[in-house]
VOKE-244249 format. One line per field, with one value per atom (N, C-alpha, C, O, CB): x, y, z; residue in one letter; atom name; residue number from 1. Coordinates in steps of 0.1 Angstrom, whole numbers, plus 2048, in hexadecimal, padded with zeros to 3 digits. Glycine has a CB too. Example, Ala and Ser with C-alpha at 12.3 -4.5 7.8 and 13.67 -1.06 7.14 Angstrom:
! residues 2
x <- c(884 87B 884 88E 871 880 889 881 886 88D) .
y <- c(7C7 7D3 7DF 7DF 7D3 7EA 7F5 800 80B 7FA) .
z <- c(84E 84E 84E 855 85A 847 847 84F 850 839) .
residu <- c(a a a a a s s s s s) .
atome <- c(N CA C O CB N CA C O CB) .
num <- c(1 1 1 1 1 2 2 2 2 2) .
//
This chain:
! residues 84
x <- c(E69 E72 E6E E62 E75 E77 E73 E80 E8B E6D E7D E88 E8E E87 E84 E9B EA2 E9E E9D EB1 E9C E9A EA5 EB1 E98 EA2 EAC EB0 EB9 EB7 EAB EAE EA6 E9A EAD EAC EA6 EA8 EB3 EAB E9D E9E E9D E94 E93 EA6 EA6 EA7 EAE EB2 EA0 EA1 EAC EAB E94 EB6 EC0 EC1 EC7 ECE EBB EBA EB2 EA6 EC8 EB8 EB1 EB2 EAC EB6 EBB EBE EB7 EB4 ECD EB6 EB2 EBD EC5 EA5 EBE EC9 EC3 EBB ED3 EC7 EC4 ECF EDB EC0 ECC ED7 ED3 EC8 ED9 EDC EDA EE0 EED EE0 ED8 EDD EE7 EF0 ED1 EE5 EED EFB F05 EE6 EFC F08 F0F F1B F06 F08 F0D F0D F13 F1B F07 F06 EFE EF3 F00 F03 EFC EFB F04 F03 EEF EEC EE3 ED9 EE6 EE8 EE1 ED9 EDE EEA ECD EC5 EBB EBA EBD EB5 EAC E9E E9B EAE E95 E86 E81 E78 E7F E86 E81 E85 E7D E86 E92 E96 E8E E8C EA5 E8B E82 E75 E6F E81 E6F E62 E63 E5A E5E E6E E70 E71 E6B E7C E79 E7B E6E E6C E85 E66 E59 E50 E48 E52 E51 E49 E4D E45 E4A E5A E5F E5A E56 E6F E5B E56 E47 E43 E57 E3F E31 E2F E24 E2A E3A E39 E37 E33 E2E E39 E37 E42 E4E E36 E3F E49 E4E E48 E44 E58 E5F E55 E55 E69 E4D E44 E39 E36 E3C E35 E2C E33 E2D E26 E3F E47 E49 E48 E55 E4D E4F E43 E44 E53 E37 E2B E28 E24 E1F E2A E28 E31 E2D E2B E3E E47 E43 E43 E56 E3F E3B E2F E2D E38 E25 E19 E1D E19 E0F E24 E27 E30 E2E E2D E3A E44 E42 E4A E52 E38 E35 E41 E45 E2F E47 E52 E4F E46 E5F E57 E54 E59 E62 E5A E53 E56 E65 E6C E4D E68 E76 E81 E8B E77 E7F E8A E8A E95 E88 E7F E7E E83 E89 E70 E81 E84 E92 E96 E80 E9B EAA EAE EB6 EB2 EA9 EAD EA8 EAF EA8 E9C E96 E9F EA2 E88 EA2 EAA EB7 EBC EAB EBE ECB ECA ED2 ED0 EBF EBD EBA EC0 EB1 EB2 EAF EBC EBE EA4 EC4 ED0 EDA EE0 ED8 EDA EE3 EDE EE6 EE3 ED0 ECB ECE ED1 EBC ECD ED0 EDF EE3 ECB EE7 EF6 EFA F03 EFD EF3 EF6 EEF EF0 EF3 EE8 EE0 ED6 ED4 EEA ECF EC4 EB6 EAD EC5 EB6 EA9 EAC EB7 EA3 EA2 EA2 E99 E8E E9E E9F E97 E92 E8B E9F E96 E92 E8A E86 E9E) .
y <- c(D05 D10 D1B D1F D15 D21 D2C D35 D30 D28 D41 D4A D46 D41 D59 D48 D45 D4F D5B D44 D4B D54 D5E D5A D4C D6A D74 D7C D85 D6E D79 D80 D8C D8B D76 D97 DA4 DAA DA8 DAE DAF DB5 DC4 DC9 DAF DCC DDA DDF DD9 DE0 DEA DF0 DFB E04 DF6 DFB E05 E0B E05 DFF E16 E1C E13 E10 E1D E0E E06 DF7 DEE E08 DF4 DE6 DE2 DEA DE3 DD5 DCF DC7 DC1 DC7 DC7 DC0 DB6 DBA DC9 DAA DA0 D9F D9E D92 DA0 D9F D94 D94 DAD D8B D80 D84 D85 D72 D87 D8B D81 D86 D8D D74 D6A D69 D68 D5D D6A D67 D74 D73 D5D D7F D8B D8B D94 D8D D81 D80 D8B D8E D72 D91 D9C D98 D93 DAA D9A D96 DA1 DA4 D88 DA7 DB1 DAB DA2 DBC DB1 DAC DB7 DC1 D9F DB5 DBF DBD DB5 DBF DC4 DC4 DB6 DB1 DCD DAF DA1 D98 D8F D9C D99 D91 D94 D8B D94 DA0 DA4 D9D D98 DB3 D9D D97 D88 D83 D99 D82 D73 D71 D68 D6E D79 D77 D78 D71 D82 D82 D83 D77 D73 D90 D71 D65 D5A D52 D62 D59 D4E D51 D47 D4E D5D D60 D5D D59 D6F D5D D5A D4B D46 D60 D43 D34 D2E D23 D30 D36 D31 D28 D2A D3D D1E D15 D1A D23 D07 D14 D18 D1A D25 D0D D10 D11 D1D D23 D04 D1F D2A D37 D41 D29 D38 D44 D47 D52 D43 D3D D3E D43 D4D D30 D3E D43 D52 D5A D3A D55 D63 D6D D77 D63 D69 D72 D74 D80 D6C D6A D6B D74 D7C D5E D73 D7C D8A D93 D76 D8C D99 DA1 DAD D98 D9B DA2 DA1 DA6 D9E D99 D96 D92 D98 DA3 D87 D81 D72 D6C D81 D6C D5E D54 D57 D5C D49 D3E D3A D37 D33 D39 D33 D3D D38 D32 D49 D53 D54 D58 D60 D52 D53 D47 D49 D57 D3C D2F D2E D2B D23 D30 D2F D3A D37 D31 D46 D51 D4E D51 D5E D49 D46 D3B D3D D42 D31 D26 D2B D27 D1A D33 D39 D41 D41 D41 D49 D52 D4A D4D D5C D3F D37 D30 D2E D2D D2B D24 D2E D2A D1F D3A D44 D48 D49 D51 D49 D4B D3F D41 D4D D33 D27 D27 D24 D1A D29 D29 D33 D30 D2D D3E D49 D46 D4E D57 D3B D37 D41 D44 D35 D47 D51 D4A D50 D5C D3E D37 D28 D24 D38 D22 D13 D0C D10 D10 D02 CFB CED CE7 CFA CE9 CDC CDD CD2 CD3) .
z <- c(5B2 5B2 5BA 5BA 5A3 5C2 5CB 5CD 5CC 5D8 5D1 5D4 5E2 5EA 5D4 5E3 5F0 5FA 5F7 5EE 606 611 613 612 61E 616 618 60C 60D 61F 600 5F4 5F3 5F3 5E7 5F1 5EF 5E1 5DC 5FA 5DB 5CE 5CF 5D6 5C5 5C9 5C9 5BB 5B2 5D1 5B8 5AB 5AC 5B5 5A5 5A3 5A2 594 58B 5A7 592 585 57B 57E 57F 571 567 56A 564 559 574 577 585 58D 578 587 593 599 591 592 5A6 5AD 5B7 5BF 5B3 5B6 5C1 5CA 5C6 5BA 5D7 5E1 5EB 5F1 5E8 5ED 5F7 604 605 5F2 60E 61B 621 628 624 61F 626 620 627 625 612 60C 606 603 600 605 600 5F0 5EA 604 5EA 5DC 5D6 5DB 5D8 5CC 5C5 5B6 5B0 5C6 5B0 5A2 59C 5A1 5A1 591 58A 57E 578 585 57C 571 56C 573 574 561 55B 55F 567 54B 558 55B 559 561 552 54F 54C 557 55C 53E 55C 567 573 57B 569 576 581 580 58A 582 574 572 575 57C 563 570 573 582 587 56B 588 597 59E 5A8 59C 59A 5A1 59E 5A7 59C 592 58F 598 59D 580 59A 5A3 5B2 5B8 5A3 5B6 5C3 5C5 5D0 5C6 5BA 5BB 5BA 5BA 5AF 5B9 5B9 5AB 5AA 5C1 5A0 593 58F 593 589 587 582 574 56E 581 56F 562 557 550 55E 554 549 54A 541 546 557 559 557 551 568 55C 55A 54B 546 561 544 535 52E 526 52F 531 52B 52F 527 52F 53C 541 539 536 550 537 530 522 51E 530 51B 50D 50C 502 506 515 515 519 512 51E 524 529 520 51F 537 51B 513 504 4FC 517 500 4F1 4EA 4E0 4EB 4EF 4E8 4E5 4EB 4F1 4DC 4D8 4E2 4EA 4CA 4E3 4EC 4E9 4F3 4EA 4DD 4D9 4DE 4E4 4CA 4DC 4E1 4F0 4F5 4DA 4F6 505 50C 517 509 507 50F 513 51E 506 509 50C 516 51F 4FF 514 51D 52B 535 518 52D 53A 541 54C 539 539 53F 544 54E 535 53C 540 54C 555 534 54D 558 565 570 556 564 56F 574 580 56C 56B 56F 576 580 562 571 578 586 58F 56F 588 595 59E 5AA 594 599 5A1 5A4 5B0 59A 59B 59D 5A8 5AF 590 5A8 5B2 5BF 5C8 5AD 5C0 5CC 5D0 5DC 5D7 5C6 5C9 5C8 5CD 5BF 5C2 5C1 5C5 5C4 5B3 5C9 5CC 5C2 5C1 5DB 5BC 5B2 5B6 5AF 5A5 5C2 5C7 5D3 5D8 5C9) .
residu <- c(m m m m m k k k k k t t t t t k k k k k k k k k k g g g g g v v v v v i i i i i i i i i i q q q q q k k k k k l l l l l g g g g g e e e e e l l l l l f f f f f v v v v v a a a a a y y y y y d d d d d n n n n n e e e e e t t t t t g g g g g t t t t t i i i i i f f f f f e e e e e f f f f f n n n n n e e e e e v v v v v g g g g g y y y y y f f f f f i i i i i f f f f f n n n n n q q q q q i i i i i k k k k k k k k k k g g g g g k k k k k e e e e e r r r r r n n n n n e e e e e i i i i i l l l l l k k k k k s s s s s i i i i i t t t t t r r r r r h h h h h f f f f f d d d d d v v v v v s s s s s l l l l l e e e e e e e e e e t t t t t e e e e e k k k k k d d d d d l l l l l d d d d d n n n n n f f f f f l l l l l r r r r r e e e e e l l l l l e e e e e k k k k k r r r r r d d d d d l l l l l i i i i i e e e e e t t t t t k k k k k) .
atome <- c(N CA C O CB N CA C O CB N CA C O CB N CA C O CB N CA C O CB N CA C O CB N CA C O CB N CA C O CB N CA C O CB N CA C O CB N CA C O CB N CA C O CB N CA C O CB N CA C O CB N CA C O CB N CA C O CB N CA C O CB N CA C O CB N CA C O CB N CA C O CB N CA C O CB N CA C O CB N CA C O CB N CA C O CB N CA C O CB N CA C O CB N CA C O CB N CA C O CB N CA C O CB N CA C O CB N CA C O CB N CA C O CB N CA C O CB N CA C O CB N CA C O CB N CA C O CB N CA C O CB N CA C O CB N CA C O CB N CA C O CB N CA C O CB N CA C O CB N CA C O CB N CA C O CB N CA C O CB N CA C O CB N CA C O CB N CA C O CB N CA C O CB N CA C O CB N CA C O CB N CA C O CB N CA C O CB N CA C O CB N CA C O CB N CA C O CB N CA C O CB N CA C O CB N CA C O CB N CA C O CB N CA C O CB N CA C O CB N CA C O CB N CA C O CB N CA C O CB N CA C O CB N CA C O CB N CA C O CB N CA C O CB N CA C O CB N CA C O CB N CA C O CB N CA C O CB N CA C O CB N CA C O CB N CA C O CB N CA C O CB N CA C O CB N CA C O CB N CA C O CB N CA C O CB N CA C O CB N CA C O CB N CA C O CB) .
num <- c(1 1 1 1 1 2 2 2 2 2 3 3 3 3 3 4 4 4 4 4 5 5 5 5 5 6 6 6 6 6 7 7 7 7 7 8 8 8 8 8 9 9 9 9 9 10 10 10 10 10 11 11 11 11 11 12 12 12 12 12 13 13 13 13 13 14 14 14 14 14 15 15 15 15 15 16 16 16 16 16 17 17 17 17 17 18 18 18 18 18 19 19 19 19 19 20 20 20 20 20 21 21 21 21 21 22 22 22 22 22 23 23 23 23 23 24 24 24 24 24 25 25 25 25 25 26 26 26 26 26 27 27 27 27 27 28 28 28 28 28 29 29 29 29 29 30 30 30 30 30 31 31 31 31 31 32 32 32 32 32 33 33 33 33 33 34 34 34 34 34 35 35 35 35 35 36 36 36 36 36 37 37 37 37 37 38 38 38 38 38 39 39 39 39 39 40 40 40 40 40 41 41 41 41 41 42 42 42 42 42 43 43 43 43 43 44 44 44 44 44 45 45 45 45 45 46 46 46 46 46 47 47 47 47 47 48 48 48 48 48 49 49 49 49 49 50 50 50 50 50 51 51 51 51 51 52 52 52 52 52 53 53 53 53 53 54 54 54 54 54 55 55 55 55 55 56 56 56 56 56 57 57 57 57 57 58 58 58 58 58 59 59 59 59 59 60 60 60 60 60 61 61 61 61 61 62 62 62 62 62 63 63 63 63 63 64 64 64 64 64 65 65 65 65 65 66 66 66 66 66 67 67 67 67 67 68 68 68 68 68 69 69 69 69 69 70 70 70 70 70 71 71 71 71 71 72 72 72 72 72 73 73 73 73 73 74 74 74 74 74 75 75 75 75 75 76 76 76 76 76 77 77 77 77 77 78 78 78 78 78 79 79 79 79 79 80 80 80 80 80 81 81 81 81 81 82 82 82 82 82 83 83 83 83 83 84 84 84 84 84) .
//
C-alpha cells in the first residue's frame, strides 16, 4: 500500500485535506486520518498501522479495526492510495 503520486496534504484549521493534483479529488479528514495517511507514506501495511493507532491514541483494537478498514477503503475509492 502506498500513497498515490501527486497527492498533497494540507492542514485547514482542525481538518486535513488531501488533494490529488491529477484528478482534482479533495478529501477531508481528522488528525487520526492524517496519522494513518502518514503511516501509509512511510510504507506501513494495514496491521502495522492498526498497531500504531492503538498505541498512539490509546484505543482498543476492536474499535479501531473497523474504522481503519473503512478509512482505507475510502482512500482507495477516491484513488488517493494504491493497494496493489
